[in-house]
C-alpha positions in Angstrom: 104.1 111.3 69.8 100.7 110.8 68.3 98.2 110.5 71.3 95.6 108.5 69.2 98.3 106.0 68.3 99.3 105.7 71.9 95.7 105.0 73.0 95.4 102.3 70.3 98.6 100.7 71.5 97.4 100.7 75.1 94.2 98.9 74.0 96.1 96.3 71.9 99.1 95.6 74.1 97.7 96.1 77.6 94.1 95.0 76.8 92.6 98.0 78.6 89.8 100.3 77.8 92.0 103.4 77.3 90.0 106.7 76.7 91.6 110.0 75.7 90.5 112.9 78.1 92.6 115.6 76.5 93.9 116.8 73.2 97.3 118.4 72.7 97.7 122.1 71.7 100.8 122.0 69.4 103.0 119.0 68.7 106.4 117.9 69.8 108.6 121.0 70.6 105.6 123.3 69.9 103.5 121.6 72.5 102.3 124.2 75.0 99.0 123.2 76.4 96.0 120.8 76.4 92.3 120.8 75.6 90.3 119.6 78.6 87.5 117.5 77.1 85.5 117.5 80.3 85.3 121.3 80.9 85.9 122.1 77.2 88.6 124.6 78.0 92.2 125.2 76.8 94.7 124.8 79.6 98.1 126.5 79.3 101.1 126.1 81.6 103.0 129.4 81.9 106.2 130.2 83.7 109.7 128.6 83.7 108.4 125.5 85.3 104.8 125.6 84.1 103.7 126.7 87.6 101.0 129.1 86.4 98.0 127.3 85.1 95.8 129.4 82.7 92.4 128.4 81.3 91.0 130.0 78.2 88.6 129.2 75.3 89.6 126.4 73.0 91.4 127.8 69.9 89.1 128.0 66.8 91.1 125.5 64.8 90.6 122.8 67.5 87.0 123.4 68.3 85.6 120.8 65.9 88.2 118.1 66.8 87.5 118.8 70.6 83.7 118.3 70.1 84.3 115.1 68.1 86.7 113.7 70.7 84.5 114.7 73.6 81.6 112.7 72.1 83.9 109.7 71.7 84.9 110.0 75.4 81.3 110.3 76.6 80.2 107.3 74.5 83.0 105.2 76.0 82.0 106.3 79.5 78.3 105.5 78.8 79.2 101.8 78.9 79.7 102.2 82.6 76.6 104.3 83.5 72.9 104.0 82.5 72.3 107.6 83.5 75.0 108.9 81.2 73.7 106.6 78.4 70.1 108.1 78.8 71.4 111.7 78.6 73.4 110.9 75.4 70.4 109.2 73.8 68.2 112.2 74.7 70.9 114.5 73.3 71.0 116.3 76.6 74.0 118.1 78.2 76.1 115.9 80.4 77.1 117.5 83.7 80.8 117.7 84.6 80.2 116.1 88.0 78.6 113.1 86.4 81.6 112.6 84.1 83.9 112.7 87.1 81.8 110.3 89.1 81.5 107.7 86.3 85.2 107.9 85.6 86.1 107.4 89.3 83.8 104.4 89.6 85.1 102.8 86.4 88.8 103.4 87.4 88.2 102.0 90.9 86.7 98.8 89.3 89.8 98.6 87.1 87.7 98.6 84.0 88.7 101.9 82.3 91.9 103.8 81.9 91.8 107.6 81.4 94.7 108.9 79.2 96.0 112.4 79.8 98.7 114.3 77.9 101.8 116.1 79.2 105.5 116.5 79.1 108.2 116.6 81.8 109.7 119.6 80.0 108.6 122.6 81.9 106.0 120.4 83.7 103.4 120.9 80.9 100.3 118.9 81.9 101.7 117.7 85.2 99.2 119.6 87.3 96.1 118.3 85.4 97.6 114.7 85.8 98.0 115.1 89.5 94.4 116.5 89.8 93.2 113.4 88.0 95.2 111.1 90.3 93.6 112.7 93.4 90.1 112.8 91.8 89.9 109.3 90.2 92.3 106.9 92.0 91.3 105.2 95.3 92.2 107.0 98.5 93.0 105.3 101.9 89.4 106.2 102.9 88.1 103.9 100.2 89.4 100.7 101.8 89.6 99.0 105.1 92.9 98.5 106.8 92.8 95.6 109.3 95.2 94.8 112.1 95.2 91.8 114.4 95.3 91.9 118.2 98.6 90.7 119.6 97.1 88.4 122.2 94.4 87.0 119.9 95.1 87.0 116.2 91.5 85.9 115.4 90.3 89.3 116.6 90.5 92.0 113.9 90.9 95.7 114.6 90.0 98.3 112.0 92.5 101.2 111.5 91.5 104.6 110.4 93.7 107.2 108.6 93.1 109.6 111.5 96.1 111.6 112.9 94.4 111.9 116.3 94.1 108.2 116.9 96.8 106.0 118.5 99.8 105.5 116.2 100.2 102.3 114.1 102.7 101.9 111.3 104.7 99.2 109.5 108.4 99.0 108.6 108.3 97.7 105.1 111.9 98.3 103.9 115.3 98.4 105.6 118.3 100.2 104.0 121.8 100.5 105.4 123.0 104.1 105.4 126.5 105.7 106.1 124.8 107.3 109.2 123.0 104.1 110.4 120.0 102.1 109.4 117.1 103.7 107.5 113.8 102.1 108.2 111.1 103.0 105.7 107.7 103.1 107.4 104.1 103.7 106.3 101.9 105.3 108.9 98.4 103.8 108.8 96.9 105.6 111.9 97.9 108.4 114.2 101.0 110.7 114.3 104.7 110.1 115.1 107.0 112.8 116.5 110.7 113.2 116.4 112.4 112.1 119.6 109.3 110.2 120.9 109.5 106.4 121.8 107.2 103.7 120.3 106.9 100.0 120.7 108.0 97.3 118.2 105.0 94.9 118.4 107.2 91.9 117.5 110.0 92.3 120.0 108.0 94.4 122.5 111.0 96.7 122.8 110.5 100.5 123.3 112.5 102.4 120.6 113.2 106.1 120.1 112.6 107.7 116.7 115.6 109.9 116.8 115.2 111.4 113.3 112.3 111.3 110.8 113.1 112.1 107.2 111.0 112.4 104.1 112.9 110.9 101.1 113.1 112.5 97.7 115.2 110.0 95.8 118.8 110.5 97.1 117.8 113.7 99.0 116.2 113.7 102.4 114.2 116.3 104.2 114.2 116.4 108.0 110.7 116.6 109.5 109.4 116.8 113.1 106.1 114.9 112.7 104.4 112.5 110.2 100.8 111.6 110.1 98.5 108.8 108.8 99.1 108.3 105.1 102.7 109.4 105.1 105.6 107.2 104.0 108.8 108.3 105.8 112.2 106.9 106.8 113.0 106.6 110.5 116.6 106.6 112.0 117.6 105.2 115.3 115.6 102.0 115.5 116.5 98.3 115.0 113.7 96.9 112.9 113.2 94.1 110.5 111.1 94.2 107.3 107.4 93.7 108.2 107.6 94.8 111.9 104.6 96.7 113.2 105.0 99.7 115.5 102.5 101.3 117.9 102.2 103.7 120.8 101.5 100.9 123.3 103.1 97.5 123.9 100.9 94.7 122.6 98.5 97.0 120.8 98.1 95.3 117.4 100.1 93.8 114.5 99.6 94.5 110.8 99.5 91.5 108.5 103.1 90.6 107.7 104.4 90.3 104.2 104.2 86.8 102.8 107.7 85.4 102.6 108.0 82.2 100.5 110.6 79.5 101.2 113.8 79.9 99.2 114.2 77.6 96.2 117.8 77.9 95.1 121.1 77.9 96.9 124.7 78.8 96.1 127.9 78.5 98.1 130.0 81.7 98.4 133.5 82.0 99.7 135.7 85.2 99.6 138.6 85.0 97.1 140.9 86.4 99.8 140.7 85.2 103.4 141.1 88.8 104.7 137.7 89.7 103.1 135.8 87.2 105.3 134.6 89.9 107.7 133.4 92.2 104.9 131.5 89.3 103.3 129.9 88.6 106.7 128.8 92.2 107.0 127.4 92.3 103.5 125.3 89.1 104.0 124.0 90.3 107.4 122.9 93.6 105.9 121.2 91.9 102.8 119.4 89.4 105.1 118.0 92.3 107.1 116.9 94.2 104.1 115.3 91.3 102.2 113.3 88.7 104.1 113.4 86.3 101.0 117.2 86.3 101.2 118.6 83.6 103.5 122.1 82.9 104.8 123.3 79.7 106.5 126.4 77.7 107.1 126.9 74.1 105.9 128.1 72.5 109.1 129.8 69.6 107.2 131.8 71.7 104.6 131.9 75.0 106.5 130.7 76.8 103.4 128.5 79.9 103.6 125.3 79.2 101.7 123.1 82.0 100.1 119.5 81.0 99.4 116.9 83.0 97.4 114.0 83.0 95.0 115.9 82.4 91.8 119.1 82.6 89.8 118.7 86.3 89.1 117.9 87.1 92.7 121.2 85.7 93.9 123.2 87.1 91.0 122.1 90.6 92.0 123.4 90.1 95.5 126.7 88.7 94.3 127.1 91.7 92.1 126.3 94.0 95.1 128.9 92.3 97.3 131.5 93.0 94.6 130.4 96.6 93.9 129.4 97.9 97.4 131.9 96.0 99.6 134.8 95.5 97.1 134.8 91.7 97.9 135.6 89.3 95.1 133.8 86.0 95.8 133.9 82.5 94.4 130.5 81.2 93.7 129.6 77.5 93.6 127.1 75.9 91.2 123.4 76.6 92.0 121.7 73.9 94.2 118.0 73.1 94.1 116.3 72.9 97.5 114.7 69.4 97.2 112.5 67.9 99.9 111.9 64.3 101.0 108.4 63.0 101.6 106.8 59.6 102.6 104.3 57.8 100.3 102.8 55.1 102.6 101.7 54.8 106.2 103.8 52.7 108.6 103.4 51.6 112.2 106.3 51.8 114.7 107.1 50.1 118.0 110.5 51.2 119.2 112.3 50.7 122.5 115.4 52.5 123.6 117.3 50.9 126.4 120.8 51.7 127.5 122.7 50.6 130.6 126.2 51.7 131.4 126.5 51.6 135.2 124.5 53.8 137.4 121.2 55.2 136.0 120.6 54.1 132.4 118.2 55.3 129.7 114.8 53.8 128.9 112.1 54.9 126.6 109.4 53.1 124.6 107.1 54.6 122.0 104.3 53.0 119.8 102.3 54.7 117.0 102.3 55.3 113.3 103.6 57.6 110.6 101.3 58.8 107.8 101.8 60.9 104.7 100.0 64.3 104.9 97.5 65.2 102.1 99.2 67.1 99.2 97.1 70.2 99.8 98.0 70.3 103.5 99.3 73.7 104.6 101.5 72.1 107.3 104.8 70.5 106.4 104.7 68.2 109.5 102.1 67.4 112.2 102.6 65.7 115.6 99.6 64.2 117.3 99.4 62.2 120.6 96.6 59.9 121.7 98.1 58.6 124.9 95.6 57.4 127.5 96.2 56.2 131.1 99.6 57.9 131.4 101.4 55.2 129.5 103.9 57.9 128.6 103.9 60.7 131.2 102.8 64.1 129.9 106.2 65.7 130.7 107.9 63.3 128.2 105.5 63.8 125.2 107.2 67.2 124.2 110.5 65.3 124.3 109.2 62.7 121.8 107.9 65.5 119.5 111.3 67.3 119.8 113.2 64.1 118.8 110.9 63.5 115.8 111.2 67.2 114.6 115.0 67.1 114.9 114.9 64.0 112.6 113.1 66.0 109.9 116.1 68.3 109.3 117.9 65.7 107.1 116.3 62.8 105.4 117.9 59.4 104.6 117.7 59.6 100.8 119.9 62.6 100.1 119.9 64.6 103.4 117.2 67.0 102.3 114.5 68.3 104.8 111.5 66.0 105.2 108.0 67.3 104.7 104.5 66.0 104.4 104.6 63.6 107.4 102.1 63.1 110.2 103.5 61.5 113.4 100.9 59.9 115.8 102.0 58.7 119.2 99.5 56.1 120.6 101.2 54.1 123.3 104.5 53.4 125.1 106.1 52.8 128.4 108.6 54.3 130.8 110.9 53.5 133.8 110.6 55.4 137.0 114.4 55.9 137.3 115.9 55.4 133.8 113.4 57.4 131.8 114.2 61.1 131.1 113.8 63.9 128.6 117.0 62.9 126.8 116.0 59.2 126.7 112.7 59.9 124.9 114.4 62.3 122.5 117.0 59.7 121.6 114.2 57.1 121.3 112.2 59.2 118.9 115.3 59.9 116.7 116.2 56.2 116.6 112.6 55.2 115.8 112.5 57.7 113.0 115.8 56.6 111.5 114.7 52.9 111.6 111.2 53.4 110.3 111.2 56.3 107.7 112.7 54.2 104.9 109.8 51.8 105.2 107.5 54.6 104.2 109.1 54.5 100.7 110.1 58.2 100.6 110.5 60.1 97.4 112.2 63.4 96.4 110.1 66.5 95.8 111.3 69.3 93.6 110.3 73.0 93.5 108.0 73.8 90.6 108.0 77.4 89.4 105.1 79.2 87.7 106.8 80.8 84.7 105.3 83.6 82.6 107.0 84.1 79.3 106.2 86.9 76.8 107.5 86.8 73.3 106.6 87.7 69.7 104.0 85.2 68.3 106.3 84.1 65.5 108.5 82.3 68.0 105.7 80.4 69.7 106.7 77.0 68.3 110.3 77.0 69.4 109.5 78.6 72.9 106.7 76.1 73.6 108.9 73.2 72.5 111.7 74.3 74.7 109.4 74.6 77.7 108.1 71.0 77.2 111.7 69.7 76.8 112.4 71.1 80.2 109.7 68.9 81.7 107.4 71.9 81.8 103.6 71.8 81.6 101.9 74.6 79.6 99.0 76.0 81.7 97.7 78.7 79.3 98.6 80.6 76.2 97.2 84.1 75.5 97.5 86.3 72.5 98.1 90.0 73.4 98.4 92.0 70.2 101.5 90.8 68.3 102.8 89.0 71.4 102.1 85.7 73.1 102.0 85.3 76.9 102.6 81.7 77.9 102.2 80.5 81.5 103.8 77.2 82.4 104.8 75.2 85.4 108.5 74.1 85.1 110.9 72.4 87.6 113.4 74.9 88.9 116.2 72.4 88.2 115.5 72.9 84.4 115.5 76.7 84.5 119.2 77.5 85.2 120.5 79.7 82.3 117.0 80.0 80.8 117.2 83.8 80.3 120.1 83.3 77.9 118.3 80.5 76.1 115.1 82.5 75.7 116.9 85.5 74.3 118.7 83.4 71.7 115.4 81.7 70.7 113.5 85.0 70.3 116.2 87.3 68.9 116.5 89.0 72.2 112.8 89.9 72.3 111.5 87.4 74.9 111.2 88.1 78.6 110.1 85.9 81.5 109.3 86.1 85.2 108.9 83.2 87.7 107.6 82.6 91.1 107.4 79.5 93.4 104.3 77.5 92.8 104.5 74.1 94.7 106.6 71.0 95.4 106.1 68.0 93.2 107.4 64.4 93.0 110.6 64.0 91.0 110.5 61.3 88.3 112.2 58.1 89.4 115.1 58.3 86.9 116.0 61.9 87.9 115.6 61.0 91.6 118.3 58.4 91.2 120.6 60.9 89.5 120.1 63.5 92.3 120.8 60.9 95.0 123.9 59.6 93.2 125.2 63.2 92.8 124.8 63.8 96.5 126.5 60.6 97.5 129.4 61.4 95.1 129.9 64.8 96.7 129.9 63.1 100.1 132.6 60.7 99.0 134.7 63.6 97.5 134.3 65.5 100.7 135.3 62.5 102.9 138.6 62.2 100.9 
């Protein structure tokens, strides 16, 4: 391919400052070396696999082109260095070390992209590419890795990529293997040895690293030790994604991966009852591998529910169940994970009293419910302002437990309740009849009676959607987004393509990939991620509630 055209395309399509650092010697099947524009040498790759790197003078027919292109490269680099700019203006020689230093700084600031030339055939150019990777890209020494102390997460501990320091690593990926679980681990500090034992900082269990392997795609290489900076797979441990490991119990924890709440659910049942165990094994394995994949059971219908981050996410797992476990499954229609939230504050004064021979039940609570601010990080808050022992301290956790149990299913459509603050201010008790259970029951009854007075509404998940498509289809794509109750956040022109970012309700995005392809002649692509929860329009809320009630009636029959 034409390197100059590729550089131009990088600038147009990726909007980056791409700069050519080499020229090819020969084209296509005649390609056999490169001209290094920094050292002004010809570099050849001899041997069957290009293992012998040979440097010579630049061929005479490429001398002029190399000088011209070197000047272009230096002028591009001078935009990132006043020192280099002064040397060019004074027509002085530019030292190689200065070129390397300016390039490294510009790359680390993500401002400039060096372009090198090579081919996988006989590894021509691979060595110079790897040299550039080690020379220009950031190393672990260029950034701080911070861990938190187990007993006090506000205390930060700096880790160093030093093989002599105490071992700290993170399990970032779990894969089921015919020989057991493979745990992919990055080592941030210290050294691990085959057969030694280390502590899982989450479970505090001591686990033996029976085998350590270095993965090369499907091939694996057994190794005895691994040090800071290595990424290896460990066998013989029972870890979950995001677990930290160290030499000592309670040493430190690395920041866990952010795991957003699932936004879409589908019911899955095996087509054959005999495949139930296989399906269970598959779902248990996938849940361990992927923290964003959830599995639960609907206690009313007995259905197994899969929950994930989008339609495609769940489709991939359904396909894997069929392919890897040979289980055919029936998949229900996707369900959106709505939430219920209050809109006004309400006071409560509720007394629970029950007498049925012997000791009865008595509990009395007084306080108020308030909606939480929309930007609150908490989904629910419990606060108690009891004075004078009106409700004994041992019963306050019982009140909180009763209220929190009530949040699992709301009265509108049995979706979880969020955005509520519960304040306990007063109450009373009985020396004999009051108990932990009495106050739990009182809190649940109070919530059931009071919550509807807070005029609750449904909230729906809103997805941030990024759509890329040829500019000629902008009208139809934008119109379709708006028709799906979407709000366009930004539109950007990138070469001949348009990148549109919008916030769209998840309920309107089922089947969108097919619709987008049909609107853009198969050229449109999109990605989405969860953004926030937002109030559902009143008319749609009525439809959602009616649909839930209808399913309940069908299930009751």
